[in-house]
N, C-alpha and C positions, 0 to 999 in steps of 0.2 A: 184292444177294441175290436168287435166282430165286423168283419168285412161286410158291407151293403150288399144284400142280395140283388141280382140283376136279372132280366129276362132271360139272358143268355145262360145263367147258372141253372134255371129251372128248365129251359129247353134241353141243354146237355144231360141234365140228370133223368130225363124221361125220354130222351131220343127223338124230340119232335122240334119243329122249327120255331124261331122265336116269333113269327107271324101268329103261329097256332097259339101260342102261349098268350100273346097280346089279345088274341080274339077270344080266347076264354076268360081273360080276367076282364075283358070289356064287354062280357055277358052277351056275346053275338050268338046266334042261333044256328047258324051253318057250320057246326062243329060237332064231332062226335061226343055225346053226352058222357060217356064212360071216361074219354080222353080230357074232357072239360073237369070232371070231378076229381081225377088224379092231379091236374094241374092246380086246382083250387086248394086241395088239400096240401100239397107240397109248397105252394105260396105261403100259406097259415103256418106250416112247421118251420119254414126258413125266415118267417116275419118280413116277407116281402112288401116293401112299400114303394108305390110308384113314384117315380121322378117328376114331382110337380113342375119344377122349372122347364125341363124338356118339353113337357106336355104343354105348358103355358107359351112356349115359344113355338110350338108346332101350330097350336089353335090360332094364335095371334099373327101367324106368317110372319115372325121377326127373322128375316133371312140374313141379315147383316150382323155376324156375331163371331168375335174373334176371342180365344182363350189366351190368357197370360199366365204363366206359371213362373214364379220367383222363389228363390230360397227364404226370403225374409222380408215381409212387408215393411217393418220398422227400420229396415237398414237404410241410411242415408243414399247410398248410391243406387240401390234398387228403387228407391221411392223416386229418385229423379228419373229413373228409366220409365217408370210407370207413368210419370207426368207427361213425358214425351209421347208416350204411346196413346194415353187418354186423349191429348190435345188432336193429334192426327186423327184417331178414330172418331172424335166428334166431328171434324170438318169432313169426314166422309160417312156420317150417318151410320157408324158402327156401334153395335153394343160391346162393351167389354166385359168379360167375366175373369176374375182374378183369383188364383189359386196359390197357396203357399205350401211350399213342399217341406218347409221346417229343416232343411239340410239332410232330409231323410229320402233314400231312393225309393223305397215301398211307398212312401206318401207321395212322391212325385209321380210314380207310376200309377197310383189310384186316382189322383187328380186329372192326369192325362186321360186315362180311362173313362172317366166321368164326363170330360170334355168331348170326347168322341161320341159318347151315347148322348150328349146334348145336340150333337149335329153341328158343332162350331164349323165356320168356314175356314178358319186356319188357326195355328198356334204359334205363339212367341214364347220361346222357353230358354229361361237362364238356368242351366243344369245346377243340380247340386253337386257337393264335391264328389259322392260316390255314385253319380248317375250312370246307370246301366245303359248303353246305347241299343244293345239288341232288344232288351225288354221294353225301353221306354219310348225311343224315337223311331226305330224300325217299323213297328206296326203304323206310326203316322204316315210313313214314306209308302209302305205297302197298301195303305188306303187313300193315297194321293191326297192327303190333307197337306195345304202349303204349311210348312214350318220354317219358322226363323230362329236360330239358335244364337243366343246372347250371352256376351261375358266370358263363358268358359267354352273351351274348344274341345270336340271329340277327337281320338286320334284317327286319322284319315278319313275324316268327315268331309264329303264333296258338296253338301247342299248349301242353303242360304244361311248366311250368318252375319253379325255385326260385332265386332270385338274392339277393344283398345289395345295398343302395342305395349303390352306390360312389360316386355324385354326392353324396348328403347325407353320407356320411362323409368325402369330401375336403373339403366345404364346413366342417363343424364343425371338422375338423383345422386348416384354415388360420385360421378365425375365432378359433379359441383362440389361435393364434400372434399374431395381432393384437392380442386383448385382453391378451395378456402383454406387449405394448410393442414387439415386433419390427417393423421397417419396412420392410426389404428381404428378403422372402420368396421363396426361389428353390423350383423343383420339379424333382425328378428323376422323370420319368415314363417310361411304357414306350411302344415303337414299336408295341405292340399296337393294331391298328384295330378289334378288337372291342370290347364294352361296357366291360371292366374298365379299360384304359388310357385310353381316351377319357372315359369318365364321370368317372375320377378327376381326369383335367386339366380338365375342364369344371368340376368342383366347386371347384378351386383357382381357376381364372379368376373364376368366378362370386363367390366369397368376397372377392377382391381387389376386383372392380367394386363390390360392395355397400359396401365400407368406403372407397370412393373412391380407391383405390390403382390407378395406371395400370399396365397390364400391360407389361412388360418382357421382350422376346424373351432378351436374354442370361441372364436369370434362369431359363430353362428348357432343360433337358437331357433328351432322349429316350434310352433305353437298350434293347438287346435282352435280353430275359429269358426266352429259350427253354431255359435251363437254370438249376436252382437255384443251382449253382456259380458261374454268372456273375453273379448278383446282387450279391453281395457286392463282387466285382471291378469290376462295373459301377458301382456305388455310390462305390467308392473313386475310379476315373478321373472320374466325373462331379464329384465333390467337389473334385477337384484342378482341374479346368477352372474350377468356379464361384468357388472361393476364391483362385485365383491372379489373378483380373481386377483391374483397377484399382480398382473399386468393388464390393467382393465383397458377398454377401448376409449379413445376420445371423441367418437362419433357412432351414431347408429343409424341405419336406414331400416325403417320398418314396412312390412308388407302392407299396412293400412293405417290410416289416422287414428283409429281407435286403440291399436297397439301402442302407436306414439304417445296418446293420452296417458297410457299407463305409465310410459316411461318418464313423462312429465311429473306424474304423481310420485314416483319413486325419488326422482331427483329433488323435487321439493321437500320431501320428507327427510332426506339426507343431505340437504343444503349443497348439492351439486348445481353449480350455476351454468344455466343455458344460454348462450353458447359457448361462454368462454371455458368450462370445463367440459362440456359435452355439447356436441353439435347433433341435432336430430333432423331428419327429413321423412316425412310420411309418404302415403299414397292415397288418393281419392278426393282431395281438397273438400274435406267435409265441412259442413255449415260452421262447426265450432273452430275449424283451424286458423281462421283469422281473428278470432275473438279471445283465444286464450293468450296468455302472456308468458314468454314473449311469442309472436305469431309463429305459427308453425310452417315451415317450408314444406312443400308437398307436390305431388305429381296430380295434375288435374285430370279427371275423367269426366268427359262431357256427357253424363248420363241422359239428359234430356234429348240431346241430338240423336244419341244412339238408339234410344226409345222410339223417336219419330221416325228415324230411317228404318228400323225394324218393321214397324208398321208399314212404310211405304213398300218394303222388300216383299211383305206378305201380299201386299195389295196388287203388286206388279206380278208376282208369281202367280196369284190367283187368276188373273187375266192373261197370262203368257202360256206359250205351249212349250213347258219344259225348261224354260230359262233358269238360269241359276244367278243369284244376286249376292255379292259378297262385298264387305267392306271392313277396313281396319284403321280406326281412328288414331291419328298420330298423338302421342302423349306430350304434355306441355308442363314444364317445371314452373311452378309459382314460388319465387323466392321471397322468405320472409325472415324474420330475425333469428330463428331458431338453428340456422346454419351459419351464422357469424356474419351475414350480410349486413 
């Protein structure tokens, strides 16, 4: 897909200012006619189209606008985060513009650039797995646009953020399985190198270590979760690998509830009883987790509260003089029938 042409692209190509390009395209008279002709010709060649939303916002003087970027709109957790943001934005008379990165770094960068072009007051960003801090977030910092990072953490990031304690959530989930008497506890994790997948895997390993259980690499399967629909399928295929081994696990801790649902499907297909033959604990407390049978034990992420606080942090950062706002939400284990309770 061809990248949308911006005023800056035309300005850079001709060595003129963005203001000059804007005045030419808006048919202003106080501009050199030869320069104007070159700008109009290049704009036509590059198929330049004005950003009607940005123009509308400027004309109507809508000053209260916040941009939200999430990897996937139809993902349960991100939908709850968005719900919390929208509620707080409404209370404070803010317009919310939502962009979806589709788990792609270049798409995330494009959305952020468009938001900056719109002149948003701030940005709430849930980074995609491969998000590049220097390319995507640093330009926001340089422009002094109040930014709050949500869910995933960048290495050595010192700015505003709202996270959930993925490490502790995984730790208590696995500890619960150990307390319930399960001996060979597997983990279906994420290939995500960012904090989410890494911290949940670290929590799993730390819980085993504390209990004196030796780490077994054959009990760890990492899957690609860059699409919600892939989660269930990935869980099914990972469960197939784990449960087909000579010495299979008797419990599985999954990085998300979607992955756990895939494990459920495999277990049902091959008459594996949950929780008698296989204990399962997921992560997220998704809407379906309490409605499937048996109910899925899972770690709760309070997405609504995280979204609401993210907006609060943006609002406070907007009206403060360089203050930084950070919060890590404590994870809570929701115990249901799938873990033998």
